[in-house]
A tleap script that builds the chain and sets N, CA, C and O, in Angstrom:
source leaprc.protein.ff14SB
mol = sequence {
  NMET LYS THR SER LYS ASP PRO ARG HIE ILE
  TYR ARG ARG LYS MET ILE LYS SER LEU PHE
  ALA GLU SER PHE HIE HIE GLN LYS SER THR
  ASP SER GLU ILE LEU ASN ILE THR ALA MET
  LEU SER LYS ILE ASP LYS THR ILE GLN LYS
  ALA ALA PRO THR TRP PRO LEU GLU LYS ILE
  ASN LYS ILE ASP LEU ALA ILE LEU ARG PHE
  ALA ILE TYR GLU VAL LEU LYS GLY SER ALA
  PRO LYS LYS VAL ILE ILE ASP GLU ALA VAL
  GLU ILE ALA LYS GLU TYR GLY SER GLU THR
  SER SER SER PHE VAL ASN GLY VAL LEU GLY
  THR ILE TYR GLN PRO LYS LYS THR HIE CGLU
}
set mol.1.N position { 74.341 102.965 99.106 }
set mol.1.CA position { 74.913 102.080 100.115 }
set mol.1.C position { 75.546 100.871 99.430 }
set mol.1.O position { 74.955 100.273 98.531 }
set mol.2.N position { 76.737 100.525 99.860 }
set mol.2.CA position { 77.410 99.389 99.232 }
set mol.2.C position { 76.847 98.069 99.751 }
set mol.2.O position { 76.346 97.969 100.870 }
set mol.3.N position { 76.951 97.083 98.905 }
set mol.3.CA position { 76.523 95.744 99.291 }
set mol.3.C position { 77.629 94.771 98.913 }
set mol.3.O position { 78.596 95.133 98.243 }
set mol.4.N position { 77.469 93.536 99.355 }
set mol.4.CA position { 78.482 92.524 99.018 }
set mol.4.C position { 78.478 92.212 97.527 }
set mol.4.O position { 79.406 91.576 97.029 }
set mol.5.N position { 77.450 92.649 96.812 }
set mol.5.CA position { 77.377 92.408 95.374 }
set mol.5.C position { 77.876 93.608 94.564 }
set mol.5.O position { 77.876 93.576 93.334 }
set mol.6.N position { 78.298 94.656 95.258 }
set mol.6.CA position { 78.840 95.840 94.598 }
set mol.6.C position { 80.093 95.428 93.831 }
set mol.6.O position { 80.975 94.791 94.407 }
set mol.7.N position { 80.195 95.776 92.542 }
set mol.7.CA position { 81.363 95.362 91.749 }
set mol.7.C position { 82.695 95.839 92.335 }
set mol.7.O position { 83.699 95.136 92.226 }
set mol.8.N position { 82.717 97.012 92.949 }
set mol.8.CA position { 83.964 97.516 93.545 }
set mol.8.C position { 84.366 96.667 94.749 }
set mol.8.O position { 85.549 96.399 94.957 }
set mol.9.N position { 83.384 96.248 95.537 }
set mol.9.CA position { 83.658 95.394 96.699 }
set mol.9.C position { 84.175 94.033 96.226 }
set mol.9.O position { 85.144 93.506 96.773 }
set mol.10.N position { 83.535 93.482 95.233 }
set mol.10.CA position { 83.950 92.189 94.673 }
set mol.10.C position { 85.378 92.292 94.127 }
set mol.10.O position { 86.194 91.394 94.332 }
set mol.11.N position { 85.670 93.394 93.432 }
set mol.11.CA position { 87.011 93.599 92.882 }
set mol.11.C position { 88.046 93.683 94.003 }
set mol.11.O position { 89.113 93.075 93.910 }
set mol.12.N position { 87.736 94.436 95.063 }
set mol.12.CA position { 88.684 94.566 96.181 }
set mol.12.C position { 88.940 93.206 96.831 }
set mol.12.O position { 90.080 92.875 97.158 }
set mol.13.N position { 87.890 92.429 97.016 }
set mol.13.CA position { 88.065 91.094 97.606 }
set mol.13.C position { 88.967 90.236 96.723 }
set mol.13.O position { 89.835 89.524 97.227 }
set mol.14.N position { 88.767 90.301 95.418 }
set mol.14.CA position { 89.591 89.519 94.478 }
set mol.14.C position { 91.061 89.928 94.588 }
set mol.14.O position { 91.948 89.075 94.630 }
set mol.15.N position { 91.308 91.229 94.634 }
set mol.15.CA position { 92.678 91.721 94.706 }
set mol.15.C position { 93.343 91.307 96.023 }
set mol.15.O position { 94.512 90.919 96.037 }
set mol.16.N position { 92.607 91.389 97.110 }
set mol.16.CA position { 93.156 91.016 98.417 }
set mol.16.C position { 93.448 89.513 98.458 }
set mol.16.O position { 94.453 89.095 99.033 }
set mol.17.N position { 92.591 88.713 97.860 }
set mol.17.CA position { 92.854 87.268 97.791 }
set mol.17.C position { 94.147 86.997 97.011 }
set mol.17.O position { 94.937 86.132 97.390 }
set mol.18.N position { 94.353 87.737 95.927 }
set mol.18.CA position { 95.584 87.562 95.138 }
set mol.18.C position { 96.813 87.968 95.940 }
set mol.18.O position { 97.835 87.282 95.907 }
set mol.19.N position { 96.716 89.084 96.659 }
set mol.19.CA position { 97.843 89.521 97.495 }
set mol.19.C position { 98.103 88.537 98.632 }
set mol.19.O position { 99.252 88.293 98.998 }
set mol.20.N position { 97.037 87.979 99.183 }
set mol.20.CA position { 97.172 86.977 100.243 }
set mol.20.C position { 97.925 85.756 99.704 }
set mol.20.O position { 98.854 85.268 100.347 }
set mol.21.N position { 97.532 85.269 98.541 }
set mol.21.CA position { 98.215 84.117 97.936 }
set mol.21.C position { 99.676 84.454 97.646 }
set mol.21.O position { 100.557 83.611 97.817 }
set mol.22.N position { 99.928 85.672 97.214 }
set mol.22.CA position { 101.287 86.124 96.915 }
set mol.22.C position { 102.179 86.093 98.157 }
set mol.22.O position { 103.388 85.886 98.052 }
set mol.23.N position { 101.581 86.299 99.329 }
set mol.23.CA position { 102.380 86.322 100.561 }
set mol.23.C position { 102.917 84.940 100.931 }
set mol.23.O position { 103.835 84.836 101.744 }
set mol.24.N position { 102.367 83.895 100.354 }
set mol.24.CA position { 102.846 82.536 100.615 }
set mol.24.C position { 103.832 82.061 99.551 }
set mol.24.O position { 104.830 81.403 99.849 }
set mol.25.N position { 103.528 82.410 98.312 }
set mol.25.CA position { 104.352 81.934 97.213 }
set mol.25.C position { 104.119 82.865 96.025 }
set mol.25.O position { 102.984 83.220 95.708 }
set mol.26.N position { 105.223 83.252 95.373 }
set mol.26.CA position { 105.088 84.150 94.220 }
set mol.26.C position { 104.154 83.540 93.182 }
set mol.26.O position { 104.338 82.404 92.746 }
set mol.27.N position { 103.165 84.311 92.805 }
set mol.27.CA position { 102.180 83.865 91.823 }
set mol.27.C position { 102.514 84.488 90.468 }
set mol.27.O position { 102.955 85.634 90.392 }
set mol.28.N position { 102.301 83.733 89.423 }
set mol.28.CA position { 102.462 84.301 88.087 }
set mol.28.C position { 101.178 85.064 87.789 }
set mol.28.O position { 100.148 84.483 87.444 }
set mol.29.N position { 101.270 86.360 87.929 }
set mol.29.CA position { 100.089 87.189 87.745 }
set mol.29.C position { 100.197 87.972 86.450 }
set mol.29.O position { 101.245 88.526 86.119 }
set mol.30.N position { 99.101 88.004 85.734 }
set mol.30.CA position { 99.040 88.833 84.539 }
set mol.30.C position { 98.205 90.081 84.822 }
set mol.30.O position { 98.046 90.938 83.953 }
set mol.31.N position { 97.681 90.177 86.026 }
set mol.31.CA position { 96.878 91.328 86.410 }
set mol.31.C position { 97.802 92.516 86.635 }
set mol.31.O position { 98.654 92.482 87.523 }
set mol.32.N position { 97.640 93.561 85.842 }
set mol.32.CA position { 98.538 94.715 85.935 }
set mol.32.C position { 98.454 95.395 87.294 }
set mol.32.O position { 99.441 95.961 87.765 }
set mol.33.N position { 97.292 95.347 87.926 }
set mol.33.CA position { 97.127 95.965 89.242 }
set mol.33.C position { 97.989 95.240 90.285 }
set mol.33.O position { 98.640 95.889 91.104 }
set mol.34.N position { 97.999 93.925 90.260 }
set mol.34.CA position { 98.832 93.155 91.189 }
set mol.34.C position { 100.312 93.441 90.916 }
set mol.34.O position { 101.097 93.584 91.854 }
set mol.35.N position { 100.689 93.522 89.667 }
set mol.35.CA position { 102.074 93.832 89.324 }
set mol.35.C position { 102.452 95.226 89.826 }
set mol.35.O position { 103.566 95.424 90.313 }
set mol.36.N position { 101.548 96.180 89.715 }
set mol.36.CA position { 101.801 97.537 90.223 }
set mol.36.C position { 101.968 97.525 91.742 }
set mol.36.O position { 102.851 98.190 92.285 }
set mol.37.N position { 101.118 96.767 92.415 }
set mol.37.CA position { 101.196 96.697 93.880 }
set mol.37.C position { 102.514 96.065 94.311 }
set mol.37.O position { 103.192 96.590 95.193 }
set mol.38.N position { 102.879 94.954 93.704 }
set mol.38.CA position { 104.119 94.285 94.101 }
set mol.38.C position { 105.335 95.164 93.796 }
set mol.38.O position { 106.345 95.087 94.495 }
set mol.39.N position { 105.242 95.994 92.762 }
set mol.39.CA position { 106.339 96.914 92.461 }
set mol.39.C position { 106.462 97.993 93.539 }
set mol.39.O position { 107.545 98.539 93.747 }
set mol.40.N position { 105.368 98.300 94.219 }
set mol.40.CA position { 105.358 99.346 95.253 }
set mol.40.C position { 105.455 98.780 96.670 }
set mol.40.O position { 105.361 99.538 97.635 }
set mol.41.N position { 105.638 97.472 96.816 }
set mol.41.CA position { 105.602 96.853 98.147 }
set mol.41.C position { 106.585 97.460 99.134 }
set mol.41.O position { 106.262 97.604 100.313 }
set mol.42.N position { 107.751 97.810 98.686 }
set mol.42.CA position { 108.736 98.377 99.601 }
set mol.42.C position { 108.193 99.667 100.228 }
set mol.42.O position { 108.276 99.844 101.443 }
set mol.43.N position { 107.652 100.546 99.430 }
set mol.43.CA position { 107.086 101.806 99.916 }
set mol.43.C position { 105.869 101.552 100.805 }
set mol.43.O position { 105.728 102.160 101.866 }
set mol.44.N position { 105.002 100.659 100.367 }
set mol.44.CA position { 103.789 100.334 101.128 }
set mol.44.C position { 104.155 99.724 102.478 }
set mol.44.O position { 103.600 100.105 103.509 }
set mol.45.N position { 105.084 98.783 102.467 }
set mol.45.CA position { 105.482 98.114 103.705 }
set mol.45.C position { 106.152 99.074 104.693 }
set mol.45.O position { 105.962 98.945 105.903 }
set mol.46.N position { 106.936 100.036 104.188 }
set mol.46.CA position { 107.543 101.036 105.069 }
set mol.46.C position { 106.457 101.879 105.739 }
set mol.46.O position { 106.579 102.244 106.908 }
set mol.47.N position { 105.405 102.184 104.996 }
set mol.47.CA position { 104.284 102.952 105.543 }
set mol.47.C position { 103.612 102.167 106.665 }
set mol.47.O position { 103.270 102.734 107.703 }
set mol.48.N position { 103.423 100.870 106.461 }
set mol.48.CA position { 102.807 100.014 107.487 }
set mol.48.C position { 103.713 99.950 108.719 }
set mol.48.O position { 103.234 100.066 109.847 }
set mol.49.N position { 104.998 99.769 108.510 }
set mol.49.CA position { 105.944 99.668 109.627 }
set mol.49.C position { 105.969 100.941 110.471 }
set mol.49.O position { 106.076 100.868 111.695 }
set mol.50.N position { 105.871 102.098 109.831 }
set mol.50.CA position { 105.848 103.361 110.576 }
set mol.50.C position { 104.582 103.483 111.419 }
set mol.50.O position { 104.620 103.999 112.536 }
set mol.51.N position { 103.458 103.002 110.877 }
set mol.51.CA position { 102.180 103.129 111.578 }
set mol.51.C position { 102.009 102.079 112.674 }
set mol.51.O position { 101.279 102.304 113.639 }
set mol.52.N position { 102.675 100.941 112.532 }
set mol.52.CA position { 102.560 99.855 113.510 }
set mol.52.C position { 103.954 99.357 113.878 }
set mol.52.O position { 104.306 98.220 113.564 }
set mol.53.N position { 104.755 100.202 114.544 }
set mol.53.CA position { 106.152 99.839 114.806 }
set mol.53.C position { 106.334 98.640 115.734 }
set mol.53.O position { 107.383 97.998 115.704 }
set mol.54.N position { 105.342 98.330 116.548 }
set mol.54.CA position { 105.479 97.179 117.448 }
set mol.54.C position { 105.104 95.866 116.760 }
set mol.54.O position { 105.207 94.797 117.362 }
set mol.55.N position { 104.673 95.945 115.509 }
set mol.55.CA position { 104.295 94.752 114.757 }
set mol.55.C position { 105.192 94.596 113.541 }
set mol.55.O position { 104.935 95.224 112.514 }
set mol.56.N position { 106.238 93.777 113.623 }
set mol.56.CA position { 107.043 93.514 112.427 }
set mol.56.C position { 106.150 92.877 111.352 }
set mol.56.O position { 105.217 92.142 111.676 }
set mol.57.N position { 106.431 93.155 110.098 }
set mol.57.CA position { 105.583 92.660 109.005 }
set mol.57.C position { 105.376 91.146 109.057 }
set mol.57.O position { 104.288 90.647 108.771 }
set mol.58.N position { 106.437 90.423 109.426 }
set mol.58.CA position { 106.315 88.961 109.441 }
set mol.58.C position { 105.411 88.455 110.569 }
set mol.58.O position { 105.007 87.292 110.560 }
set mol.59.N position { 105.093 89.313 111.531 }
set mol.59.CA position { 104.209 88.930 112.638 }
set mol.59.C position { 102.750 89.319 112.399 }
set mol.59.O position { 101.860 88.879 113.127 }
set mol.60.N position { 102.506 90.148 111.376 }
set mol.60.CA position { 101.138 90.571 111.064 }
set mol.60.C position { 100.438 89.430 110.337 }
set mol.60.O position { 100.997 88.820 109.426 }
set mol.61.N position { 99.213 89.154 110.753 }
set mol.61.CA position { 98.378 88.155 110.097 }
set mol.61.C position { 98.410 88.422 108.585 }
set mol.61.O position { 98.214 89.559 108.156 }
set mol.62.N position { 98.655 87.391 107.781 }
set mol.62.CA position { 98.842 87.570 106.338 }
set mol.62.C position { 97.626 88.180 105.642 }
set mol.62.O position { 97.787 88.942 104.689 }
set mol.63.N position { 96.436 87.866 106.090 }
set mol.63.CA position { 95.254 88.465 105.457 }
set mol.63.C position { 95.170 89.939 105.832 }
set mol.63.O position { 94.808 90.770 104.999 }
set mol.64.N position { 95.502 90.272 107.081 }
set mol.64.CA position { 95.509 91.680 107.494 }
set mol.64.C position { 96.532 92.462 106.679 }
set mol.64.O position { 96.272 93.592 106.264 }
set mol.65.N position { 97.689 91.862 106.453 }
set mol.65.CA position { 98.737 92.509 105.676 }
set mol.65.C position { 98.282 92.738 104.238 }
set mol.65.O position { 98.528 93.803 103.671 }
set mol.66.N position { 97.627 91.755 103.651 }
set mol.66.CA position { 97.124 91.904 102.280 }
set mol.66.C position { 96.086 93.028 102.205 }
set mol.66.O position { 96.081 93.813 101.257 }
set mol.67.N position { 95.215 93.097 103.204 }
set mol.67.CA position { 94.191 94.150 103.246 }
set mol.67.C position { 94.853 95.514 103.373 }
set mol.67.O position { 94.491 96.449 102.659 }
set mol.68.N position { 95.814 95.632 104.270 }
set mol.68.CA position { 96.517 96.904 104.455 }
set mol.68.C position { 97.261 97.310 103.185 }
set mol.68.O position { 97.209 98.468 102.773 }
set mol.69.N position { 97.940 96.371 102.579 }
set mol.69.CA position { 98.696 96.681 101.364 }
set mol.69.C position { 97.779 97.200 100.257 }
set mol.69.O position { 98.096 98.185 99.590 }
set mol.70.N position { 96.652 96.536 100.070 }
set mol.70.CA position { 95.759 96.976 99.006 }
set mol.70.C position { 95.128 98.325 99.332 }
set mol.70.O position { 94.994 99.174 98.450 }
set mol.71.N position { 94.742 98.529 100.577 }
set mol.71.CA position { 94.141 99.809 100.960 }
set mol.71.C position { 95.128 100.954 100.764 }
set mol.71.O position { 94.760 102.004 100.238 }
set mol.72.N position { 96.363 100.765 101.177 }
set mol.72.CA position { 97.377 101.812 101.017 }
set mol.72.C position { 97.641 102.070 99.535 }
set mol.72.O position { 97.791 103.218 99.115 }
set mol.73.N position { 97.698 101.007 98.756 }
set mol.73.CA position { 97.870 101.164 97.304 }
set mol.73.C position { 96.724 101.984 96.712 }
set mol.73.O position { 96.945 102.879 95.896 }
set mol.74.N position { 95.505 101.668 97.129 }
set mol.74.CA position { 94.356 102.414 96.602 }
set mol.74.C position { 94.429 103.896 96.959 }
set mol.74.O position { 94.119 104.753 96.131 }
set mol.75.N position { 94.833 104.196 98.180 }
set mol.75.CA position { 94.961 105.597 98.586 }
set mol.75.C position { 96.047 106.281 97.761 }
set mol.75.O position { 95.843 107.392 97.271 }
set mol.76.N position { 97.200 105.628 97.604 }
set mol.76.CA position { 98.289 106.215 96.825 }
set mol.76.C position { 97.863 106.449 95.377 }
set mol.76.O position { 98.249 107.438 94.753 }
set mol.77.N position { 97.080 105.544 94.867 }
set mol.77.CA position { 96.592 105.635 93.490 }
set mol.77.C position { 95.501 106.701 93.358 }
set mol.77.O position { 95.278 107.242 92.275 }
set mol.78.N position { 94.824 106.996 94.474 }
set mol.78.CA position { 93.753 107.989 94.440 }
set mol.78.C position { 92.491 107.475 93.788 }
set mol.78.O position { 91.745 108.235 93.171 }
set mol.79.N position { 92.248 106.160 93.927 }
set mol.79.CA position { 91.112 105.545 93.242 }
set mol.79.C position { 89.764 105.807 93.905 }
set mol.79.O position { 88.719 105.608 93.285 }
set mol.80.N position { 89.781 106.248 95.155 }
set mol.80.CA position { 88.536 106.533 95.891 }
set mol.80.C position { 88.891 107.405 97.091 }
set mol.80.O position { 90.063 107.515 97.451 }
set mol.81.N position { 87.892 108.024 97.710 }
set mol.81.CA position { 88.177 108.800 98.925 }
set mol.81.C position { 88.747 107.902 100.030 }
set mol.81.O position { 88.378 106.733 100.146 }
set mol.82.N position { 89.645 108.463 100.834 }
set mol.82.CA position { 90.296 107.694 101.902 }
set mol.82.C position { 89.291 107.032 102.830 }
set mol.82.O position { 89.458 105.872 103.204 }
set mol.83.N position { 88.242 107.767 103.205 }
set mol.83.CA position { 87.246 107.199 104.123 }
set mol.83.C position { 86.590 105.953 103.532 }
set mol.83.O position { 86.346 104.979 104.244 }
set mol.84.N position { 86.308 105.985 102.243 }
set mol.84.CA position { 85.691 104.839 101.566 }
set mol.84.C position { 86.651 103.657 101.570 }
set mol.84.O position { 86.248 102.528 101.850 }
set mol.85.N position { 87.917 103.913 101.261 }
set mol.85.CA position { 88.919 102.846 101.217 }
set mol.85.C position { 89.102 102.218 102.598 }
set mol.85.O position { 89.178 100.996 102.719 }
set mol.86.N position { 89.173 103.045 103.630 }
set mol.86.CA position { 89.335 102.530 104.994 }
set mol.86.C position { 88.114 101.718 105.397 }
set mol.86.O position { 88.253 100.639 105.975 }
set mol.87.N position { 86.919 102.222 105.099 }
set mol.87.CA position { 85.689 101.503 105.428 }
set mol.87.C position { 85.650 100.140 104.746 }
set mol.87.O position { 85.305 99.135 105.367 }
set mol.88.N position { 86.003 100.114 103.474 }
set mol.88.CA position { 86.028 98.847 102.734 }
set mol.88.C position { 87.045 97.880 103.330 }
set mol.88.O position { 86.768 96.689 103.471 }
set mol.89.N position { 88.224 98.394 103.681 }
set mol.89.CA position { 89.272 97.546 104.259 }
set mol.89.C position { 88.798 96.939 105.579 }
set mol.89.O position { 89.028 95.759 105.845 }
set mol.90.N position { 88.146 97.739 106.389 }
set mol.90.CA position { 87.640 97.247 107.675 }
set mol.90.C position { 86.558 96.183 107.445 }
set mol.90.O position { 86.542 95.161 108.131 }
set mol.91.N position { 85.670 96.414 106.500 }
set mol.91.CA position { 84.617 95.436 106.199 }
set mol.91.C position { 85.201 94.115 105.705 }
set mol.91.O position { 84.742 93.042 106.096 }
set mol.92.N position { 86.209 94.197 104.850 }
set mol.92.CA position { 86.848 92.977 104.344 }
set mol.92.C position { 87.597 92.272 105.468 }
set mol.92.O position { 87.630 91.042 105.512 }
set mol.93.N position { 88.196 93.035 106.374 }
set mol.93.CA position { 88.879 92.435 107.534 }
set mol.93.C position { 87.876 91.691 108.409 }
set mol.93.O position { 88.188 90.621 108.934 }
set mol.94.N position { 86.682 92.242 108.571 }
set mol.94.CA position { 85.635 91.553 109.341 }
set mol.94.C position { 85.241 90.249 108.658 }
set mol.94.O position { 84.959 89.249 109.318 }
set mol.95.N position { 85.226 90.272 107.342 }
set mol.95.CA position { 84.798 89.111 106.562 }
set mol.95.C position { 85.846 87.996 106.539 }
set mol.95.O position { 85.507 86.820 106.673 }
set mol.96.N position { 87.123 88.368 106.368 }
set mol.96.CA position { 88.173 87.361 106.169 }
set mol.96.C position { 89.147 87.206 107.331 }
set mol.96.O position { 89.798 86.169 107.458 }
set mol.97.N position { 89.250 88.208 108.164 }
set mol.97.CA position { 90.269 88.193 109.198 }
set mol.97.C position { 89.827 87.533 110.485 }
set mol.97.O position { 88.785 86.883 110.558 }
set mol.98.N position { 90.660 87.724 111.501 }
set mol.98.CA position { 90.366 87.187 112.826 }
set mol.98.C position { 89.431 88.133 113.570 }
set mol.98.O position { 88.958 89.127 113.017 }
set mol.99.N position { 89.180 87.812 114.805 }
set mol.99.CA position { 88.288 88.617 115.639 }
set mol.99.C position { 88.795 90.051 115.816 }
set mol.99.O position { 88.004 90.984 115.952 }
set mol.100.N position { 90.105 90.214 115.813 }
set mol.100.CA position { 90.692 91.542 116.037 }
set mol.100.C position { 91.160 92.225 114.749 }
set mol.100.O position { 91.658 93.350 114.797 }
set mol.101.N position { 91.011 91.571 113.619 }
set mol.101.CA position { 91.524 92.121 112.361 }
set mol.101.C position { 90.944 93.482 112.002 }
set mol.101.O position { 91.675 94.387 111.600 }
set mol.102.N position { 89.641 93.624 112.145 }
set mol.102.CA position { 89.027 94.881 111.721 }
set mol.102.C position { 89.534 96.062 112.548 }
set mol.102.O position { 89.782 97.138 112.004 }
set mol.103.N position { 89.687 95.866 113.850 }
set mol.103.CA position { 90.185 96.976 114.671 }
set mol.103.C position { 91.665 97.238 114.386 }
set mol.103.O position { 92.098 98.389 114.419 }
set mol.104.N position { 92.446 96.196 114.108 }
set mol.104.CA position { 93.852 96.379 113.766 }
set mol.104.C position { 93.988 97.152 112.456 }
set mol.104.O position { 94.741 98.123 112.376 }
set mol.105.N position { 93.260 96.719 111.436 }
set mol.105.CA position { 93.301 97.379 110.130 }
set mol.105.C position { 92.843 98.833 110.261 }
set mol.105.O position { 93.470 99.737 109.709 }
set mol.106.N position { 91.759 99.050 110.985 }
set mol.106.CA position { 91.249 100.402 111.187 }
set mol.106.C position { 92.279 101.269 111.913 }
set mol.106.O position { 92.487 102.426 111.549 }
set mol.107.N position { 92.920 100.710 112.937 }
set mol.107.CA position { 93.923 101.459 113.698 }
set mol.107.C position { 95.126 101.844 112.867 }
set mol.107.O position { 95.597 102.979 112.937 }
set mol.108.N position { 95.628 100.903 112.079 }
set mol.108.CA position { 96.803 101.192 111.251 }
set mol.108.C position { 96.458 102.231 110.181 }
set mol.108.O position { 97.183 103.209 110.002 }
set mol.109.N position { 95.357 102.015 109.479 }
set mol.109.CA position { 94.977 102.965 108.430 }
set mol.109.C position { 94.606 104.326 109.020 }
set mol.109.O position { 94.894 105.364 108.424 }
set mol.110.N position { 93.970 104.319 110.187 }
set mol.110.CA position { 93.644 105.573 110.861 }
set mol.110.C position { 94.892 106.339 111.264 }
set mol.110.O position { 94.918 107.568 111.191 }
set mol.111.N position { 95.926 105.624 111.690 }
set mol.111.CA position { 97.196 106.261 112.045 }
set mol.111.C position { 97.856 106.869 110.815 }
set mol.111.O position { 98.398 107.972 110.873 }
set mol.112.N position { 97.808 106.155 109.721 }
set mol.112.CA position { 98.442 106.638 108.493 }
set mol.112.C position { 97.688 107.835 107.911 }
set mol.112.O position { 98.295 108.817 107.484 }
set mol.113.N position { 96.371 107.739 107.900 }
set mol.113.CA position { 95.565 108.732 107.197 }
set mol.113.C position { 94.711 109.599 108.113 }
set mol.113.O position { 93.630 110.040 107.723 }
set mol.114.N position { 95.189 109.844 109.321 }
set mol.114.CA position { 94.423 110.702 110.213 }
set mol.114.C position { 94.364 112.112 109.641 }
set mol.114.O position { 95.344 112.604 109.081 }
set mol.115.N position { 93.219 112.755 109.785 }
set mol.115.CA position { 93.079 114.111 109.237 }
set mol.115.C position { 94.081 115.057 109.897 }
set mol.115.O position { 94.396 114.941 111.082 }
set mol.116.N position { 94.556 115.970 109.110 }
set mol.116.CA position { 95.484 116.974 109.636 }
set mol.116.C position { 94.723 117.904 110.559 }
set mol.116.O position { 93.647 118.392 110.213 }
set mol.117.N position { 95.283 118.149 111.732 }
set mol.117.CA position { 94.652 119.057 112.691 }
set mol.117.C position { 95.077 120.477 112.377 }
set mol.117.O position { 96.248 120.758 112.122 }
set mol.118.N position { 94.108 121.353 112.403 }
set mol.118.CA position { 94.431 122.752 112.177 }
set mol.118.C position { 94.276 123.498 113.477 }
set mol.118.O position { 93.389 123.195 114.274 }
set mol.119.N position { 95.126 124.462 113.690 }
set mol.119.CA position { 95.048 125.282 114.891 }
set mol.119.C position { 94.303 126.564 114.539 }
set mol.119.O position { 94.650 127.270 113.591 }
set mol.120.N position { 93.293 126.838 115.313 }
set mol.120.CA position { 92.497 128.049 115.036 }
set mol.120.C position { 92.906 129.179 115.926 }
set mol.120.O position { 92.346 130.271 115.834 }
savepdb mol mol.pdb
quit
């Protein structure tokens, strides 16, 4: 069971804080992971826009956007199972976001990564 002291959770929080700061002003980052994410922002942001078409990126709460961006990056990178990444994103949204952040993050990520339905 993960805890707030889990190194992976701590790392995700650090990365999301960096992405959040980046959304206000370009940061001089030497972290290769942040550089990789910012290089993929166009692709990541298009994925978010498709999943939440009624929410233009500039209207999404900046912390929610940072959480979504990092979660999508992690899935694209294949660093952990999708369910784990979504669960972590929702937990971080509960910790840092607004009252509705966790359900928004869960809804967007659930729309993007919903399991494929098979017809029997």
